[in-house]
MIKEKE-661532 format. One line per field, with one value per residue (C-alpha): residue number from 1; residue in one letter; x negated, y, z. Coordinates in Angstrom, 3 decimals, always signed. Layout:
N
pos (NUM | ...)
code (A | ...)
xx (X | ...)
yy (Y | ...)
zz (Z | ...)
//
This chain:
462
pos (1 | 2 | 3 | 4 | 5 | 6 | 7 | 8 | 9 | 10 | 11 | 12 | 13 | 14 | 15 | 16 | 17 | 18 | 19 | 20 | 21 | 22 | 23 | 24 | 25 | 26 | 27 | 28 | 29 | 30 | 31 | 32 | 33 | 34 | 35 | 36 | 37 | 38 | 39 | 40 | 41 | 42 | 43 | 44 | 45 | 46 | 47 | 48 | 49 | 50 | 51 | 52 | 53 | 54 | 55 | 56 | 57 | 58 | 59 | 60 | 61 | 62 | 63 | 64 | 65 | 66 | 67 | 68 | 69 | 70 | 71 | 72 | 73 | 74 | 75 | 76 | 77 | 78 | 79 | 80 | 81 | 82 | 83 | 84 | 85 | 86 | 87 | 88 | 89 | 90 | 91 | 92 | 93 | 94 | 95 | 96 | 97 | 98 | 99 | 100 | 101 | 102 | 103 | 104 | 105 | 106 | 107 | 108 | 109 | 110 | 111 | 112 | 113 | 114 | 115 | 116 | 117 | 118 | 119 | 120 | 121 | 122 | 123 | 124 | 125 | 126 | 127 | 128 | 129 | 130 | 131 | 132 | 133 | 134 | 135 | 136 | 137 | 138 | 139 | 140 | 141 | 142 | 143 | 144 | 145 | 146 | 147 | 148 | 149 | 150 | 151 | 152 | 153 | 154 | 155 | 156 | 157 | 158 | 159 | 160 | 161 | 162 | 163 | 164 | 165 | 166 | 167 | 168 | 169 | 170 | 171 | 172 | 173 | 174 | 175 | 176 | 177 | 178 | 179 | 180 | 181 | 182 | 183 | 184 | 185 | 186 | 187 | 188 | 189 | 190 | 191 | 192 | 193 | 194 | 195 | 196 | 197 | 198 | 199 | 200 | 201 | 202 | 203 | 204 | 205 | 206 | 207 | 208 | 209 | 210 | 211 | 212 | 213 | 214 | 215 | 216 | 217 | 218 | 219 | 220 | 221 | 222 | 223 | 224 | 225 | 226 | 227 | 228 | 229 | 230 | 231 | 232 | 233 | 234 | 235 | 236 | 237 | 238 | 239 | 240 | 241 | 242 | 243 | 244 | 245 | 246 | 247 | 248 | 249 | 250 | 251 | 252 | 253 | 254 | 255 | 256 | 257 | 258 | 259 | 260 | 261 | 262 | 263 | 264 | 265 | 266 | 267 | 268 | 269 | 270 | 271 | 272 | 273 | 274 | 275 | 276 | 277 | 278 | 279 | 280 | 281 | 282 | 283 | 284 | 285 | 286 | 287 | 288 | 289 | 290 | 291 | 292 | 293 | 294 | 295 | 296 | 297 | 298 | 299 | 300 | 301 | 302 | 303 | 304 | 305 | 306 | 307 | 308 | 309 | 310 | 311 | 312 | 313 | 314 | 315 | 316 | 317 | 318 | 319 | 320 | 321 | 322 | 323 | 324 | 325 | 326 | 327 | 328 | 329 | 330 | 331 | 332 | 333 | 334 | 335 | 336 | 337 | 338 | 339 | 340 | 341 | 342 | 343 | 344 | 345 | 346 | 347 | 348 | 349 | 350 | 351 | 352 | 353 | 354 | 355 | 356 | 357 | 358 | 359 | 360 | 361 | 362 | 363 | 364 | 365 | 366 | 367 | 368 | 369 | 370 | 371 | 372 | 373 | 374 | 375 | 376 | 377 | 378 | 379 | 380 | 381 | 382 | 383 | 384 | 385 | 386 | 387 | 388 | 389 | 390 | 391 | 392 | 393 | 394 | 395 | 396 | 397 | 398 | 399 | 400 | 401 | 402 | 403 | 404 | 405 | 406 | 407 | 408 | 409 | 410 | 411 | 412 | 413 | 414 | 415 | 416 | 417 | 418 | 419 | 420 | 421 | 422 | 423 | 424 | 425 | 426 | 427 | 428 | 429 | 430 | 431 | 432 | 433 | 434 | 435 | 436 | 437 | 438 | 439 | 440 | 441 | 442 | 443 | 444 | 445 | 446 | 447 | 448 | 449 | 450 | 451 | 452 | 453 | 454 | 455 | 456 | 457 | 458 | 459 | 460 | 461 | 462)
code (M | L | L | L | K | Y | A | L | V | A | P | R | M | A | L | V | A | R | L | S | R | V | P | W | V | S | R | V | Q | T | R | G | P | M | K | R | E | L | S | H | G | A | D | S | Q | S | R | R | S | S | N | P | D | I | Y | D | V | V | V | V | G | A | G | I | L | G | L | A | V | A | R | A | L | L | L | R | H | P | G | L | R | V | L | V | V | E | K | E | G | A | I | A | Q | H | Q | T | G | H | N | S | G | V | I | H | S | G | I | Y | Y | L | P | E | S | L | K | A | R | L | C | V | Q | G | A | R | L | L | Y | A | Y | C | D | Q | R | G | I | P | Y | R | R | C | G | K | L | V | V | A | V | E | Q | A | E | L | P | Q | L | H | A | L | H | Q | R | G | L | Q | N | K | V | L | G | L | R | L | L | S | P | H | D | I | Q | V | R | E | P | H | C | R | G | L | L | A | L | E | C | P | S | T | G | I | V | D | Y | G | R | V | A | A | A | F | A | E | D | I | R | E | A | G | G | S | L | C | T | N | F | E | V | S | H | L | D | L | A | H | H | W | P | E | V | P | I | V | L | Q | S | I | W | G | A | Q | V | Q | A | H | F | V | V | T | C | A | G | L | H | S | D | R | V | S | Q | L | S | G | C | S | S | E | P | A | I | V | P | F | R | G | D | Y | L | V | L | R | P | E | K | T | F | L | V | Q | G | N | I | Y | P | V | P | N | P | R | F | P | F | L | G | V | H | F | T | P | R | M | D | G | S | V | W | V | G | P | N | A | V | L | A | F | K | R | E | G | Y | S | P | L | D | F | S | F | R | D | T | W | D | S | L | R | H | S | G | L | A | R | L | A | L | R | H | A | F | F | G | A | S | E | L | Y | R | A | L | S | L | T | A | T | V | R | Q | L | Q | K | L | I | P | E | I | T | V | R | D | V | Q | R | G | P | S | G | V | R | A | Q | A | L | D | N | L | G | N | L | V | D | D | F | V | F | D | G | G | V | G | P | L | A | F | R | V | L | H | V | R | N | A | P | S | P | A | A | T | A | S | L | A | I | S | E | V | I | A | D | E | V | E | Q | R | F | K | W)
xx (+110.920 | +107.982 | +108.325 | +104.488 | +103.335 | +100.037 | +97.193 | +95.493 | +92.211 | +89.855 | +90.123 | +87.398 | +86.643 | +83.470 | +84.346 | +82.884 | +80.014 | +81.174 | +81.222 | +81.546 | +84.910 | +87.645 | +90.354 | +93.690 | +96.485 | +99.846 | +100.482 | +99.203 | +95.383 | +92.474 | +89.208 | +86.029 | +85.197 | +84.113 | +81.313 | +83.442 | +86.551 | +89.054 | +91.002 | +93.612 | +91.766 | +88.312 | +85.828 | +85.106 | +82.287 | +84.485 | +87.604 | +87.372 | +88.970 | +87.086 | +89.884 | +90.291 | +93.905 | +93.999 | +94.212 | +93.284 | +95.715 | +98.831 | +100.481 | +104.066 | +104.564 | +102.624 | +103.719 | +101.585 | +101.831 | +101.269 | +98.172 | +96.604 | +97.150 | +95.214 | +92.653 | +92.208 | +91.808 | +89.129 | +87.308 | +87.209 | +86.384 | +84.341 | +84.847 | +88.246 | +90.332 | +93.301 | +96.177 | +98.811 | +102.455 | +104.862 | +108.132 | +108.026 | +105.749 | +103.827 | +102.701 | +104.591 | +107.865 | +110.424 | +109.676 | +106.558 | +106.838 | +110.180 | +109.812 | +108.722 | +105.155 | +104.372 | +101.718 | +103.428 | +101.700 | +103.126 | +105.161 | +108.361 | +107.437 | +107.376 | +104.018 | +101.700 | +103.805 | +102.248 | +104.380 | +102.842 | +99.099 | +99.719 | +100.751 | +98.392 | +95.563 | +97.039 | +96.994 | +93.578 | +92.227 | +94.792 | +93.188 | +89.645 | +90.353 | +91.773 | +88.359 | +86.436 | +88.266 | +88.853 | +92.740 | +93.970 | +96.101 | +97.538 | +97.555 | +100.028 | +101.492 | +105.119 | +107.466 | +110.309 | +112.511 | +115.354 | +118.319 | +120.528 | +120.262 | +120.986 | +118.332 | +115.480 | +115.112 | +114.668 | +112.028 | +110.559 | +110.465 | +108.997 | +106.288 | +105.317 | +105.645 | +103.128 | +100.362 | +100.927 | +100.047 | +96.992 | +98.234 | +95.910 | +96.754 | +100.266 | +101.904 | +105.095 | +106.523 | +108.251 | +110.712 | +108.259 | +105.494 | +108.021 | +107.968 | +104.476 | +104.039 | +107.249 | +108.492 | +111.651 | +112.518 | +114.503 | +114.945 | +114.843 | +111.665 | +109.633 | +106.937 | +103.836 | +102.148 | +99.231 | +97.929 | +100.948 | +100.267 | +101.509 | +99.850 | +100.884 | +101.642 | +101.516 | +98.047 | +97.015 | +98.740 | +96.831 | +93.563 | +94.152 | +94.745 | +91.399 | +89.723 | +91.476 | +90.186 | +86.478 | +86.344 | +87.349 | +91.236 | +93.730 | +97.039 | +100.049 | +103.007 | +106.444 | +106.142 | +109.504 | +109.047 | +112.078 | +110.916 | +108.204 | +107.430 | +104.746 | +103.215 | +103.896 | +102.534 | +101.277 | +98.510 | +96.081 | +97.790 | +98.599 | +101.888 | +103.246 | +104.850 | +107.505 | +108.882 | +112.596 | +110.802 | +109.033 | +105.596 | +103.927 | +100.641 | +98.929 | +97.707 | +96.796 | +98.196 | +101.178 | +101.713 | +104.714 | +105.156 | +108.700 | +110.275 | +113.591 | +113.831 | +112.083 | +114.977 | +115.522 | +112.057 | +111.758 | +114.601 | +112.708 | +110.760 | +113.575 | +114.006 | +116.686 | +118.718 | +118.256 | +117.454 | +119.282 | +118.246 | +120.599 | +119.773 | +120.351 | +119.816 | +118.340 | +119.396 | +117.082 | +117.698 | +114.647 | +114.366 | +114.608 | +111.116 | +111.684 | +112.509 | +109.522 | +108.118 | +110.675 | +108.949 | +105.273 | +105.117 | +107.215 | +110.148 | +112.222 | +115.344 | +114.783 | +115.926 | +119.212 | +117.277 | +120.093 | +118.911 | +115.589 | +116.536 | +114.574 | +117.452 | +117.754 | +114.259 | +112.221 | +108.866 | +106.392 | +105.068 | +101.722 | +102.911 | +104.039 | +107.736 | +109.921 | +112.300 | +115.212 | +116.714 | +117.421 | +120.800 | +121.001 | +124.387 | +124.776 | +123.344 | +125.336 | +122.180 | +118.701 | +116.998 | +119.891 | +118.827 | +121.875 | +125.220 | +126.645 | +124.277 | +126.126 | +125.154 | +128.088 | +125.656 | +123.731 | +126.989 | +128.458 | +125.432 | +125.359 | +129.443 | +129.384 | +127.068 | +128.362 | +125.674 | +126.926 | +130.499 | +129.456 | +127.030 | +129.486 | +132.373 | +129.703 | +128.295 | +131.653 | +131.254 | +127.404 | +128.225 | +131.435 | +129.411 | +126.317 | +128.797 | +130.372 | +126.947 | +126.043 | +129.108 | +128.945 | +126.104 | +127.668 | +127.642 | +124.128 | +123.294 | +125.383 | +122.557 | +119.642 | +120.803 | +120.453 | +116.502 | +116.688 | +119.470 | +118.958 | +118.869 | +122.156 | +123.785 | +122.145 | +118.533 | +118.749 | +119.397 | +119.940 | +116.726 | +115.343 | +116.700 | +115.093 | +116.220 | +114.901 | +114.866 | +116.498 | +116.383 | +119.435 | +120.434 | +123.759 | +124.847 | +124.243 | +120.993 | +118.323 | +115.285 | +112.205 | +109.579 | +107.000 | +109.074 | +107.175 | +108.445 | +107.308 | +110.243 | +110.398 | +108.643 | +105.206 | +105.431 | +105.773 | +102.039 | +101.099 | +103.265 | +103.654 | +106.511 | +106.455 | +110.003 | +109.498 | +106.964 | +107.276 | +107.962 | +106.363 | +104.730 | +103.310 | +101.295 | +100.417 | +99.893 | +96.081 | +96.326 | +99.447 | +97.385 | +94.734 | +97.805 | +98.949 | +95.395 | +95.433 | +98.563 | +97.140 | +94.335 | +95.877 | +98.529 | +96.570 | +93.830 | +91.224)
yy (+140.687 | +142.436 | +145.890 | +147.088 | +149.375 | +149.855 | +152.195 | +153.114 | +152.074 | +154.577 | +154.515 | +154.064 | +157.406 | +156.450 | +154.789 | +151.793 | +152.156 | +153.183 | +149.906 | +149.422 | +150.904 | +148.206 | +149.453 | +149.443 | +147.123 | +147.855 | +143.928 | +141.169 | +140.383 | +138.006 | +139.028 | +137.005 | +134.461 | +135.619 | +133.484 | +132.618 | +130.745 | +132.235 | +130.110 | +130.680 | +131.568 | +132.206 | +134.142 | +137.728 | +136.553 | +133.747 | +135.496 | +135.632 | +133.891 | +131.528 | +131.221 | +134.226 | +133.908 | +134.355 | +137.243 | +137.496 | +140.075 | +141.519 | +144.568 | +145.084 | +149.075 | +151.448 | +154.319 | +156.674 | +153.928 | +150.819 | +152.646 | +153.568 | +149.642 | +148.522 | +150.969 | +150.564 | +146.847 | +147.367 | +149.443 | +146.915 | +143.835 | +145.182 | +142.789 | +141.550 | +141.001 | +143.380 | +143.974 | +146.364 | +145.736 | +148.489 | +147.981 | +151.582 | +152.453 | +154.970 | +155.244 | +157.535 | +157.679 | +157.811 | +158.997 | +159.987 | +162.050 | +163.407 | +165.297 | +168.628 | +168.165 | +169.314 | +168.040 | +167.655 | +168.882 | +166.354 | +168.544 | +166.367 | +163.068 | +161.876 | +162.543 | +159.470 | +157.613 | +156.138 | +158.151 | +161.299 | +159.934 | +158.711 | +162.026 | +163.810 | +161.857 | +161.503 | +165.294 | +165.460 | +162.369 | +164.100 | +167.504 | +165.694 | +163.693 | +166.450 | +168.306 | +165.272 | +164.547 | +168.261 | +168.104 | +171.267 | +172.174 | +175.310 | +175.466 | +178.130 | +176.978 | +176.898 | +178.931 | +176.803 | +179.514 | +179.815 | +181.900 | +181.357 | +181.181 | +177.559 | +176.500 | +177.980 | +175.261 | +172.601 | +174.985 | +175.268 | +171.163 | +171.088 | +173.759 | +171.511 | +168.226 | +169.747 | +170.549 | +167.242 | +165.936 | +168.108 | +169.903 | +172.622 | +176.446 | +176.562 | +179.743 | +180.869 | +184.235 | +187.248 | +188.853 | +191.440 | +188.851 | +186.765 | +189.666 | +190.077 | +186.761 | +186.434 | +190.157 | +188.799 | +186.308 | +187.189 | +185.041 | +185.363 | +183.056 | +181.182 | +178.219 | +178.806 | +175.720 | +177.014 | +173.538 | +172.567 | +172.844 | +171.898 | +169.511 | +167.656 | +164.196 | +162.781 | +163.941 | +162.437 | +159.038 | +159.551 | +159.807 | +156.789 | +154.872 | +156.246 | +154.874 | +151.393 | +150.911 | +152.349 | +149.677 | +146.921 | +146.838 | +146.855 | +147.889 | +146.332 | +148.787 | +147.593 | +144.416 | +144.380 | +141.307 | +139.001 | +135.476 | +135.134 | +131.539 | +128.862 | +127.270 | +123.683 | +122.570 | +124.522 | +125.355 | +124.460 | +126.572 | +130.058 | +132.188 | +132.893 | +136.519 | +136.724 | +139.578 | +140.064 | +139.885 | +136.512 | +137.548 | +136.029 | +136.436 | +134.522 | +135.336 | +133.949 | +136.734 | +139.356 | +142.502 | +144.167 | +148.054 | +148.326 | +151.662 | +151.971 | +148.130 | +146.907 | +145.045 | +143.524 | +142.457 | +140.756 | +138.576 | +137.089 | +135.237 | +134.485 | +137.375 | +138.782 | +141.496 | +143.524 | +146.314 | +147.305 | +150.685 | +152.913 | +155.886 | +159.317 | +161.977 | +165.624 | +168.393 | +171.303 | +174.743 | +176.519 | +180.623 | +182.494 | +183.504 | +187.039 | +186.189 | +183.982 | +186.866 | +186.587 | +183.488 | +183.209 | +179.733 | +177.113 | +178.444 | +175.580 | +175.885 | +174.235 | +170.942 | +168.807 | +165.941 | +163.354 | +163.169 | +162.584 | +165.345 | +168.480 | +171.004 | +173.243 | +175.152 | +176.808 | +175.221 | +176.872 | +174.658 | +174.390 | +175.737 | +178.921 | +177.959 | +177.892 | +175.045 | +175.583 | +172.479 | +169.730 | +168.341 | +165.005 | +163.011 | +159.214 | +158.284 | +155.968 | +154.720 | +153.875 | +155.699 | +158.297 | +162.033 | +163.222 | +163.241 | +161.524 | +158.640 | +155.299 | +152.072 | +149.598 | +147.144 | +150.017 | +151.446 | +148.256 | +147.377 | +150.434 | +150.457 | +146.968 | +147.251 | +147.514 | +149.885 | +152.832 | +152.678 | +153.056 | +155.890 | +157.675 | +157.650 | +158.496 | +161.574 | +162.680 | +166.219 | +166.112 | +164.043 | +166.163 | +169.275 | +168.257 | +166.828 | +170.354 | +171.862 | +169.845 | +170.942 | +174.700 | +177.143 | +179.499 | +176.994 | +176.386 | +179.896 | +180.927 | +178.440 | +180.195 | +183.490 | +182.715 | +182.611 | +185.302 | +187.518 | +189.359 | +186.134 | +186.177 | +183.297 | +185.137 | +184.480 | +180.686 | +177.684 | +173.917 | +172.264 | +168.682 | +165.774 | +163.160 | +160.279 | +158.877 | +155.095 | +155.259 | +151.768 | +151.216 | +148.345 | +146.799 | +148.982 | +152.125 | +152.991 | +154.660 | +152.713 | +154.910 | +152.706 | +150.139 | +146.889 | +144.158 | +140.699 | +137.631 | +135.448 | +131.616 | +128.526 | +128.394 | +131.692 | +133.275 | +132.769 | +134.407 | +137.728 | +140.600 | +142.996 | +146.714 | +146.843 | +150.359 | +152.637 | +156.065 | +159.179 | +161.208 | +158.528 | +160.688 | +162.943 | +159.798 | +157.411 | +157.221 | +156.700 | +154.367 | +152.022 | +151.332 | +150.003 | +147.913 | +146.462 | +145.805 | +143.916 | +141.967 | +140.824 | +139.780 | +138.036 | +136.465 | +135.581 | +137.064)
zz (-8.569 | -6.466 | -4.964 | -4.779 | -1.979 | -1.301 | -1.232 | -4.594 | -5.347 | -6.786 | -10.403 | -12.772 | -14.920 | -16.914 | -20.544 | -21.655 | -24.018 | -27.718 | -29.499 | -33.388 | -34.366 | -34.969 | -37.495 | -35.973 | -37.645 | -38.754 | -38.980 | -36.974 | -37.837 | -36.867 | -35.719 | -35.455 | -32.594 | -28.848 | -27.366 | -24.035 | -23.196 | -21.332 | -18.455 | -15.986 | -12.699 | -14.472 | -13.147 | -14.610 | -16.828 | -18.648 | -19.564 | -23.312 | -26.143 | -28.351 | -30.768 | -33.274 | -33.374 | -29.527 | -27.647 | -23.586 | -23.121 | -25.213 | -23.917 | -25.106 | -25.606 | -26.694 | -24.829 | -22.537 | -19.924 | -21.772 | -23.612 | -20.192 | -18.931 | -21.941 | -21.374 | -17.645 | -18.285 | -21.147 | -18.684 | -16.065 | -18.529 | -21.388 | -24.128 | -23.125 | -26.510 | -25.950 | -28.455 | -28.011 | -29.799 | -30.150 | -32.020 | -33.493 | -36.541 | -34.192 | -30.611 | -28.081 | -30.121 | -27.111 | -23.285 | -24.066 | -26.841 | -25.761 | -22.329 | -21.185 | -20.878 | -17.694 | -15.358 | -12.111 | -8.439 | -6.366 | -3.873 | -4.259 | -2.862 | +0.623 | +2.652 | +2.708 | +0.091 | -2.981 | -5.380 | -3.515 | -3.897 | -7.406 | -8.511 | -6.983 | -7.883 | -11.415 | -12.131 | -10.875 | -13.383 | -16.414 | -16.135 | -15.797 | -18.752 | -20.856 | -20.237 | -20.908 | -24.369 | -25.451 | -25.001 | -24.438 | -21.752 | -19.671 | -15.947 | -15.784 | -12.533 | -11.217 | -9.056 | -7.393 | -6.601 | -3.801 | -4.945 | -1.837 | +1.864 | +1.888 | -0.155 | +2.269 | +4.310 | +1.325 | +0.162 | +3.389 | +3.501 | -0.165 | +1.070 | +3.785 | +1.861 | -0.414 | +2.255 | +3.777 | +0.060 | -0.103 | -3.114 | -3.702 | -3.557 | -2.200 | -0.954 | -0.382 | -2.337 | -1.286 | -3.467 | -4.528 | -5.080 | -7.112 | -9.566 | -9.512 | -10.649 | -12.826 | -13.537 | -14.800 | -12.210 | -9.084 | -5.937 | -2.217 | -1.775 | -3.587 | -3.604 | -5.647 | -6.968 | -9.219 | -10.164 | -12.121 | -16.117 | -19.451 | -22.014 | -25.243 | -23.875 | -27.408 | -27.698 | -24.498 | -25.956 | -28.803 | -26.889 | -25.176 | -28.240 | -29.538 | -26.207 | -27.110 | -29.985 | -29.429 | -26.730 | -28.998 | -28.622 | -31.439 | -31.748 | -34.006 | -34.821 | -36.124 | -33.766 | -31.515 | -29.661 | -29.672 | -28.286 | -25.283 | -24.787 | -24.298 | -26.954 | -26.601 | -22.879 | -20.127 | -19.258 | -22.185 | -24.880 | -24.756 | -24.966 | -28.321 | -28.672 | -31.830 | -33.224 | -34.885 | -38.441 | -37.023 | -37.095 | -34.105 | -32.109 | -29.427 | -25.994 | -22.524 | -20.748 | -21.414 | -19.667 | -21.040 | -20.311 | -22.512 | -20.959 | -22.142 | -22.867 | -19.729 | -18.818 | -21.725 | -22.442 | -18.992 | -19.495 | -22.076 | -19.674 | -17.508 | -15.168 | -13.566 | -15.396 | -11.918 | -11.848 | -15.111 | -17.352 | -17.643 | -20.393 | -19.130 | -21.798 | -20.855 | -23.499 | -23.881 | -24.662 | -26.536 | -25.734 | -29.227 | -29.842 | -29.291 | -25.823 | -24.600 | -22.694 | -20.137 | -18.929 | -18.064 | -16.151 | -15.139 | -13.241 | -11.417 | -8.988 | -5.499 | -6.115 | -4.887 | -2.576 | -3.841 | -7.409 | -9.045 | -11.472 | -10.920 | -12.253 | -15.122 | -15.333 | -17.698 | -19.130 | -21.575 | -24.227 | -25.641 | -28.965 | -27.340 | -27.442 | -23.903 | -23.306 | -20.812 | -19.429 | -19.178 | -17.945 | -17.134 | -18.660 | -19.507 | -23.012 | -25.439 | -26.723 | -25.163 | -27.987 | -28.564 | -28.698 | -30.455 | -28.342 | -31.154 | -30.933 | -30.362 | -29.556 | -28.803 | -27.089 | -24.946 | -23.976 | -22.791 | -20.812 | -18.869 | -18.481 | -17.406 | -14.872 | -11.068 | -10.155 | -12.810 | -11.620 | -7.802 | -8.414 | -10.529 | -7.901 | -5.658 | -7.460 | -9.336 | -8.896 | -10.075 | -13.284 | -14.060 | -13.578 | -15.890 | -18.790 | -18.628 | -19.112 | -21.614 | -23.539 | -22.994 | -23.327 | -21.605 | -18.064 | -18.603 | -18.731 | -15.766 | -14.224 | -15.861 | -14.721 | -11.329 | -11.976 | -14.636 | -14.573 | -17.886 | -20.186 | -22.135 | -24.485 | -27.680 | -26.194 | -26.124 | -29.180 | -28.981 | -28.889 | -28.546 | -25.899 | -24.148 | -22.762 | -19.213 | -18.669 | -15.015 | -12.959 | -11.422 | -8.776 | -8.515 | -5.374 | -7.551 | -6.032 | -8.215 | -8.130 | -7.957 | -6.835 | -8.520 | -9.850 | -11.208 | -12.314 | -14.095 | -14.668 | -13.821 | -14.724 | -16.317 | -17.942 | -14.612 | -14.093 | -17.107 | -17.656 | -15.595 | -16.617 | -15.206 | -15.026 | -13.382 | -12.369 | -9.815 | -11.785 | -13.037 | -15.016 | -17.499 | -15.442 | -13.018 | -16.094 | -15.247 | -11.389 | -12.313 | -14.563 | -11.934 | -9.765 | -12.678 | -13.322 | -9.640 | -9.896 | -13.206 | -11.602 | -8.120 | -10.050 | -12.807 | -10.293 | -12.426)
//
């Protein structure tokens, strides 16, 4: 396992020249032969396969990060034979398609940290990409509001962090200024972040997929990887990826961005079970349409610095609705978006992990409070009334949910940095597992993809 902490190389923003369109595939299909042979450690001009049945790189996972990585590799190496495989019938079906859609500004992260640089740079790149591709977004800003005296030191600390991270336009607002910005919001002091925005990340992921297709890449849906092996002998023959249905593809190199299943997929090449993925479900409420006037932009509480969750907040959406939440409770299924969704395997894997017990004991009160709010609309609304006093239980209704893939070590620590792995034996030299990427991965997807592409080139000796 490798924890990567190094400076981000300036990403490439220019798209490759438009190539002849290659159809998407819903099953594995072959393509015409390429002119040059790919070999381990080959120079950049010879990284091609002459066998039409073999891809140069297969990326596992068609969430926003997997698609961004495939796109980055094609931008760096035009003509590379890249296939993205996805276990669902369409792209962006889980974390990418079940989040609040916020483009974060970068105020929450330690100055000079890789996370801070990735978030700030990623947001800037994402806005530029949306402008280039004609993807609608709203730079509606955000208020982080302190409602108690005890929250003021943390709010001032966030302000200083944001300034050190070069987040533009930050300013502190008095109670009067808060009401000018958000007429229905109340607080002692607020931090305004005008660079925060909202976007439909599903549309961003679809644009990434279109870029991949136009650069000559392919996508194979309904391909859930169950086996990852070398075909016969190392290193002359490539890797074979087999789906649960028996379909196979071959590749010289594999990069996995499997999100909620990243720990399980990495174990296919002999990796450790640590860090484990423990799923946390976040349930949203939705303001009734006649009450959306209460919120102009994002309104957040001052976060508890001990947790990666930002607290119950108000988030406007691109469709005009306003989401409220989320909470954070243990999910009993990795892709379980309803409180009733249950998987024995997923639940057992979470409960038998020693880190979860340690985490639960350490933060028992927080966990119990989150569970109570998940069950009680009244309890959640009481939290919301600290920010917007006039909101009532009648103004909200239950909305969608998302599941966060939280990496957790066996000591109960939340892993919130890059974790790369390869496994054991010959496969380790040809496989890169992205077991964890820093949050917020959607906001920073373009910047994170460049770090992963750097790791690909370094690890595979390209």
